[in-house]
C-alpha positions, 0 to 999 in steps of 0.5 A: 802379647808376643810371649811363649803362652801365645806360641804355646796356645797355637801349638796346642791348636795344631798351628806350626807357631815355629814356621817364620812366615806364621810368626811373621803373620802373627806378629803384624796382626798384633803389631797392628792391632796394637797401634789401634788400641794405642790410637783409638782404645780397646773397643775399637782395637776389639772392632778390629778383632772381630773384623780380621777375623771374619775377613781371615774366614772369609779369605779361607772361604775363598781361595785364590783360584789364579792357578787352577792346574791342581784343580784341573789335575783332579778333574782329569782323574776323576774323568778318566777313573 
């Protein structure tokens, strides 16, 4: 499922499907799902798709906060304003 239709669909959704990092991440996820499908079948692959969506949604809602510098700058600007 790494054909032109996939990348066109991503572009229609506002994703920069030509970004090499995006392409690599998508391909890695699809390859992982393909291995699950081959090993355990379609139902297992579908369960993994749902789990991956949930994990990615969680990750998007809880970004890494190790570098708080941009937050601190924004907070200082609001405090001074």
